[in-house]
N, C-alpha and C positions, 0 to 999 in steps of 0.2 A: 611627448607623443609616443605611444606604443607602436611597434612595427606591425603593419597589416599583412594579411595573406596576399602574397604577390606571385604565386606560383603559375598564374596564367597571364600571359601578355594580352591586354585588352585590344580588341580590333578597333580600327578607326571607323567613324560613322560612314565613310565612303565605302567601306566593305560590308555595310549592314544589309543583309539579305531580307530583312523584315521591315524596311523603311516604309513600304506601302501600307502597313497596318496603322501608320500615323494619320492616314486620311480618315478623319473621324466618321464621315458619312458617305464615303466612297462605296460604290457597289461591291467591288471586289473585297474590300475590308469587311463590310457588313455581311456579305455572304459567308465569309470565314467565321465571323462572330456567331451567326445563326447556326452554322454546323457545330461549332464548339458548344453552344448552349444546348443543342439537342443531345449531344453526348453526355454533358454534365447533368442535365435534368433527368435524362434517362437513367443514369446510374444512381444519382442521389435521391431524386424524387421517386424513383422506382424501388427504393429500399422499403421493406415492410414497415419500418418505424417512421417513415417520413410524414405520412398524413397526420398521425397523432401529434408529432412534433409541430407541424405547421399549425394545426388547430389550437394547440396550447399556446404557441407564440402569438397567434392572432387574437385569441381570447384575452390574453394578458395585455397586449398592446392597445386593445380597444375596449377594455373593461369599463363599465359605467361607474365603478367606484374608484377609478384612478383619481389621483389628486388633481383638481383644477387649479393649477398654479396661476396666480393673477397678480396684477400690480394696480395699486390704487391711484386714481387721478380725479380730482374734483368731485369727490363723493361717490364714485363708481369704482368697481374692480373689473378690469378688462382681462379676458382670457381667450386663448385659441384652443379649440376642442375638437378632437377626432374620436369617433367610435365606429362600430360596424355600420350604422345607418348613415352617419356623416363622414364619408370616406375621405373627402378632401377637406372637410372641417367647417366649423362655425367660428366666426369672430363674434364674440358676445360680451355682455356686461351685466352686472348686477350691482345693487347698492352694497356698501361696506357692511352694513348690518346684516343683510341677507346672505352675503358671502360667508359669514361666520356660522351660519346655521348648517344643519346636516344636509338639507336639500335647498340650495339657493334658488331663487326665482330669476332665471337667466332671461335676458332680452337679446334676441339674435340681431346682430348688426348686419352681417353678411353671411349668407349660406353659399359656400364656395361650390358645393355640388350643384346647386340650382343655377348659379352663375355660369358654371362650366357647361352644363347641359344647354343653357340658353345660347351661349356663344360658341360652343363647339371646340373649346380649348380647356384642357385640364389645368385650371389656374391653381397655383400654389401660393398661399399667403406668405409674403416676405416682409411684412411690417408696415407701419404707418407713422408718419410724422404729423403730430397734431398741433393745431394753431392755438397759441396762448392768447387770451386768458381763459376762454370758455371751453376750448378743446373740442368743439363740435365739428369743425372742418378738419379733414386730414388729407395728406398726400399718400395714397395707398399704393404699395408696391406689390405687383403680381408677376410671379415667374411662370412662363408658359410650359416649363418642363422640369421645374425643381432646381434648375441651375442658379448661378449667381446673377445672371442678367435678368432684369425685371422691367416690366412696363409700369409706368406711373400714371395714376388718374386721381383727380380731385374728387373727394367723397364727402357727403354731408351725413354725419352720424344721426342727427335728429330726424331727418327725412328718410334715412336709410337708402339713399340714392346717389348715383354719380351726378356731379354738378354739370348741368348743361353748359357747354362752351367754357368749361373750367379748364384748369391746367391739365395737360396730358402730354405724355412723351412715350415714344416707342421703347421696346425692350433694349436694354443696354446695361452696362455696369456703372452707370451714372448714379449720383446721389442727389436727393432733393430734401430741403428743409424749408420751413417758413421763415421769412424775415418779418413780414406782417401780412395782413389779409389779402393784399394785392401784389405782394412781392415774394418770389421764391428764390432761394439760393441754390444754384445748380452746380454741382461738381460734374462737369461734362466729359463724357467718353462716347460720343456719337460718331464723329468723323475721325479719321486717322490722325489728323494734326491735333486733335483734342486729347489723344491718348498718350500715356507713357509707353515705353517699350514693353511694359508688362501688361498693357491693355486696360489700365485703370485710368480714372479721370486725371487730366493734366491741367485743366483750366477751370476756374471758378467764375461763375457769371451771376448777374442779377437779372431775373426774368420778371417783367412787369405784366400784370394781368391785361389781357386784350391784345398782347403783341405775340409775334411768332417766336418759337423757341430759338430758331436760328438767328434772330435779331437780339437775343439777350446780350447784355453788356458785360464784357470780361472785366473782372476787377483783380484777378490774381492768377499767376501761372507758376507751375513747377517746370523743371527741366525734363527733357525727353527721357533721360536715363534715371530719373527719380522713380520711386514707387508710385506715388499718387499725390494729388492735391485735393484738399477738401475744406469745407466750411462748417462751423458749428455755432449755434446761438446759445450763449451761457447767461444764466441769471444769477444775481446775488442780491437777495432782497428785492427792492424795486428797481435795481440797476440791470441793464441788459447790455451784453457785449457780443460783438461778432468776431469770432476767431477764425483765422485762415491758417491752414497748415500745409507746409511743404514736407511731405514724408519722403526722406531720402532713401530709406530702406526699412526693413522690419523693426529696426532698433534705434533709428536715428531720425530726427525731424527738426524743422524750424517752425516755430509758431509765431504768428503775427496778430496784432490787434488792429482791427479796422477802426480808425479814428473818424469822428464826424467830418473832418476836413477831407476825407477820402484817402489819407495816408495809411499805408499798411506798415505799422511799426513793429519790428521784430522784438520779441521778448527775450532778453539777454540771459538765457539759461543754456546749459550744455546740450549738445545734440542728443545725448542719450537720456534725456529727462523722461520720467515715467510717472504714472499715478498722480495726475494733476487734478485739482479741483479748486473752485473759487468758494470761499467761505468767510463771510464777515470782513470783506475787503482784503483778505489774505489769499494769496495764490499758494496753495499747498502743492508740493512736488516731491518726487523721489528721483534717484539717479541710479544708473546701472554701473557706473564706475566712479571712483572718488573725484570730487570736485571741490575746489576751494573758492568760496564766494568772495566778492570784492572786499567784504568786511573781515575776511580771514577765517570765517566759519568753514570747517571741513565737513562737507556733506558726503556721507558714505552710503553704499548700497544697503538696502533693507532698512533704511531709516526714512523718516518723513520730515520735511522741512517746510518753512513758509516765509514769504516776504510780503511786505506791504504793497499790495497791487495798486491801491488808490494813490499812494505816494508816487509809485513809478509812473502812472499815467500823468500825474501833474508835473513831475520833475524830469522824467525820462532818465532816471538814475535809480539803480537798485539800492535800497536802504539795508538795514541790518537783516540778516537771515536768522530765523528762530528754529529751534529743534522742536518738532511736534512729537516724534517718536524716535527713541534711540535704537540703533541696531542691536540685535542679540543673536548669539550663536544658534544655528539651526532653526531660526525663526525668520520667515519671509512674509512679504506682503502679498496677499492674494487679490486685493482690490480695495477701493475706497468708494463710498457713496455718501450722499447727504440728503437730509430732509431740509426743511426751511431753517431749522434752528439747531441741528446737530449733525456732526460729521462722524461717520462710522468707518473703522478700519478693520478689514477682514484679514486675519493672520493665519499662517500655518506654522505650527510648532511641532517639528519632527513629523510632518505630514498629518497632523491633527489640527482641526480648525478651532478658532476662537474669534471673537469680535470685541473690539474696544470702541467705546463711545468717547468722542472728543468735544470739548466746548472751549470757547474762547471768551475771556473777559479782558479788562484793561491790564491785568497782571500777567496775561499770557495764556498758555494752553493748559488745560486740565484733562486728564484721561481717567476713565474707569472701565473695568470689564463689564460686558453685558452678561447677565446671568443665564447662560445657555448651557445645554447638555455638553458634557466633556467626552473626550476620547472618541470622537467621530469626525465626520466631515460637516462643518458648519459653514453655511454661506449666507450672503445677503440676497434674499429673493427680490425685494424691491425696497426702495426708499422714495417716498413721495416728495419730489423736489419742491412743490409749492404747498406742502402741508406737513403734518407731523406723524403720519403713519409709516411704519417700517415693518418688514417681515423677514424672518430668517428660516432657512431650511436646515434640517438635521437628518443625517443618515449615516450608516456604515454598512459593511458588507452583509451583516445579518439583521439589521434594524431597518424596517420600512421607513420611507421618507415621511417627514412631518413638516408642517408649516407653523411657525411660532409667530404670532402677530402682536403688534403694539400700535395703539393710536396716540401714544404720548411720548414719542421719541425713545422708546425702550425703557421708560420708567417702570411700566408694568407690562407683563408678557403673558400671553395665553396661547396654548396650542389649539389651533382652530381646524386643522386638517391633519389626518393621519391615514396613510395608505394601509389597507389590510395586508396581513402577511400573505405572500404569494407562494411560499414554500415552507416546508418544515425545517426550521433551523435548530430545533432542540438538540440534535445530535452533533451540531457543527461548532467549530471554534475558529476564530480569526486570530492569527498570530503575526507578529512582525519579527523578521530575522534580518541579518546582514550577511552579505557575501563580500569577500575580499577580491577586488578587481585586479587586473594584471599589473597595474602600477601601485598597488597597495591601498587604494581608496576603498573605504568601506561603503557599500551600496545597500541601502535598505530595501526590503521587499515584504509584501504581505502574502500570507498563505491562508486560504479558507479551505477547510477539509473536515472530515469526520473526526470527532474528538478521540475515538478509539481506533483510528487508522493503524493497521498493523501490516506494514510492508508497502511496497510501491503500488500506486494506483494511477489510472489515466489522469494526467495533470495538464491543464492549459496555462501556459505562461504568457502574459500580455505585457506589452511595453510600447512606449512612444519615444521619449527622449529627444525632444527638439523644440525650438522656437520659444523657450522659456515657459512652456505649458506644463503644469503639474498633472500627474495622475493621482487622483484622490480616492479614498474609500467610498463606495457607493452601493446601494442596494439595487439588484437587478433581478426581477422576477423570472424572466425568461432563462437567464443563466442558472438561477436556483432550481427551477423545475426541470430543465432539460440537461443539466450537468451535475450540480451539487447533490441533488436528491438521489442521483444514481450511484452515489458513493465516490464520485470523482473529486479532484482538487482543483482549485483556481488560485492562480498566483499573479500578483501585480507588482512589477518591478519599478522602482523609482530611480531610474538610471540618469546619469549626467546628460545634459542637453535639455532636460526639463526644467520646470520652475519650482520644484519642491523646496529648494533651499536658496532661492533667490538668484540674482544675476550671475554670481560666481559659479554656481552649479551648472548653469546654462553655458557659460562661456568656456567651461572646462572641456566641452565637446563641440566647440564651434570651429567651422572651417577645417584647418589642418589637423585639429584635435578630434575630428569626428570619430576616429577609431575608438576613442575612450568610451563612447556610448555603446558601441558594439561589444567591446570587451566587458563592460558592466553587465550587459544582458547575458553574455556567455557565462560570466562568473555566477550570476544568479542561477542559470540552468545547471551548472556544475555543482553548485551548492545544494540544489534540490536533490540531485542524485546522491551526493555525499551524505545527506541527512536521511536518505532512504525514502523520501517522499515519492520519488519517481525514478524510473530508469530511462535511458535514452529511448527505448522502444515505447515507453508509455508517456513520453513528454511531447506535447504539442505546443506550438507557439502561434501567436496571432498579433497583428498590428495593422493599423490603417493609416494611409496618407504617409506622413513621415515615418510612422510606425510600420508601414508597408516596406519602406526602404530598410528599416531595421530588420524585419524578418527576412527580407530578400538577401541582405548581407549575411545574416545568420545561416541561411540555407547554403550559400556558396562558400562561406568560410569554415563552417563547422557542421556539415551534413550528418556527421556521425553522432551528434548529440540529440537528434530529434527523431520522433516517430511520425510527425505530421507538421505541416507548415501552412498557415493561412496568410495570404498576402492581399490585403484589401486596399482598393483605390490608391495604388502605390506610385512612388517615384522609384525607378529602377535603372533607367539609362541616364547616368549622371554626366555623361559626356555630351548629351543632347538636351538635357532638361531645360536649358534656357531658350531652346528653339521651339519649345512647345508651350504656348501661352497658357497661363501667365508665369511660366517658370523663371523668367528673368527677375521676378520680384523676390526670389529667395536667395540671391547671390550673397547677401549678408550672412546667411546661415551656412551655406555650403561652399561658396567660392565660385569663381568664374572659369568655366572650362575653356574660354577663349584665351586665357593667360596660361602660358606653359607651366609655370610653377604650380598654379592652382589646379590645372588639369592633371598634373602628376598625382596629387593626393586624391583627387576624385577618381582617377583611373585605378588607383590602388585598391579601391573597395567597390566600385560601381558594379552591382550584381549582374547586370545584363551582359557585360563584357567578361564575366568570370564563370559563365556556364561551361562545364566540362563534360565531355562525352563519357569519360571513364569514372566519374564520381558516382557514389552510391547515394543518390538523393532519396529522401523519404517521400511519401505522397505529398503533393502540393496542390492547393486550391487557390487560384487567383481570381479576384472579383474586381469589377469596375463598372462604370456607367457611361453610356454614350453621351448623356447630357451633362457629364461632369466637366464644367468649364473652369475648374480650379486646378485639378491634377489631370492632365490629358490621359484618356484611356489608352493611348498608344503605348504607354509604359507597360501596363499589364498585358496587353495584346502581344507585344513583341517578346516579352519574357516567356509567355506561354509558348509562343511559336518556336523560340530558340530551344527551350527545354524539350519540347516534343521532337524537334528535328534532331536533337542530340541523343534521342533514343530513350528519354525518360517518360515512359508511357503512363506513369501514375501521376501525370500532371493534368489537372482539370482547370477549365477556365469558364467563368460565367460573367456576362455583361448585361446589366439591366439597361433598358432603353430610356428610362426617365429617372428623376429623383436627384440628379446632381451629385455633388461630392458627399453630402451628408445623408443622402437617401431620403430627402423630404417628400411629402405628398402622401399618396395612397399607402396605407399600412400593410396591405396584402403582399405586395412585392417584398417589403421589409421582413414580414413574417416568413415568407418563403425562403429568403436568403438565410435568415437565422436558423431555420429548420435544416436547410441543406448543410450549413456549416457544422451543426452539432451531429448530424448524421455522418458527415465526413470524419469528424474527430472520433466518434465512437467506433467507426469501422477501422480507421487507421490505427488507433491506439489500443484496440482490442485484438488487432491482428487479423481482421477480416477484410481489409481493403484489397 
């Protein structure tokens, strides 16, 4: 572990003068938010360039020719769509044949703008669990504010109406899936005793039609200190299995099979198992750390393995473990998906995507690559679990997204959707470089800039670095139009803590090693300056959520390296993050501030406690949402309050009132935020802030 910046002794939470800003909906706190918003919108929306930026962002976000990404099920392709007219969106479907045409004939299932107008609530679509085998009934999730908590209602797709006296539950973080037409599996988080300490479901219940939700029968429980409990219904051919999962933390879980006898039998795999799927009586799995199976097979991270699941059910003993995919250097697994007859593995090879198709016969596993475009971000858009259709996405920083479709398990492929170009990329180039981090680790990063760049330009460096989540190349029209077309550069750093190179890359920045991620980001910034792409005065940084922590730490540890800092929906007070729900769920990533040893490493970098009055901080913009029930808005509020109180007058704060952690719902507030951020960057990095 590299030594962090420790020149400021963090204050204890008992001395926190901005604790009152943690009151999410308290009058005093919201009055402060409204005053801050007035200042920020006055400055940024008052800029002469703002209105054109906003209109461009909104036009691109709601364009009629955006790709309608869909998934096939039982002869239809389902899609959620938003545009200028359908602000809250349409849930709709069309036939597979129609979807492949230039202008599909869409059938609206639910018009959320009409529903919201009728009921007086701005409903945000949060997904639907559909009933096997005809999929016409669904359990519809509706968020009242764009947050994670959703209301559930039973809905009939054929009649396009809510089912009278059907299943219904109030807004919560509970989960609902069908067991059969008269039984719902409820992962319950309604009452306090049903919640884990993180606020997620702790109890799984069976809810029979015609009975009250509170009378549902408990069949499984997690511990209070666990992350969550949940249930899932899995199919393998004509076989159906109910799995119950006790999620210990973000990276560890115990899975159980519900047997016909009512017994919940634990599947004897390691706690850190990942990437699981049932395929032809085989349970496919990966691991985050090396594990030796009972038969002596060594299972390693970034490989895939399988065991005879039918045999385990019959004998309650693990048989031989087979290797599906061998690990390879700098190749990691991005995900797996299956159709009825084929298993697909999405891989990342040095942060470039590819897909492998797997089959199984009596002789074992066979693999072959799917013939997809190379040197970009390839993903699996959908795999029809009960059919043979599968689609893939392809994009990179300069190539608009496309959908490549197959109706025969990827034997034949056709590009069926391509998004039009949103900006002129003819003069741009995408390059990959490496920076040497403080401990010698080589950290890759992408740079998108003008091919003829001569000297430093305003440059935006983006990072995340947490929770084994990779940052991949992707086309972004708003970024292209409002940033790249103006001669600026965009940089994306693949720092440790992310999932670009599998579990080991993530674990290298876990808990006590968190400083490695921050050092990697700083190394990328310094390398950009060394290469002459930017200077500190022209270099801005941005990150959201865990990436907001990253940019917050970068601000307090190395303010001299940056000309502007954007901190979105962040964690910043790492000595109190577990006290702000659902912060306790992230202790496996960061550590527990209630334990002195772990509090010490958290205190060493926690940005909120390291704000200094005599530091020369660049302009800062913090954003959050009142409706964010994943990362509490108190983090951003308190950081803004402390920076301003310390005399850093170039600190701006903006809080949206709806949209949750990911800014879901109405595109207009999203476009406004995007415009304000690019105005902020242009002003700060061109020396006009």
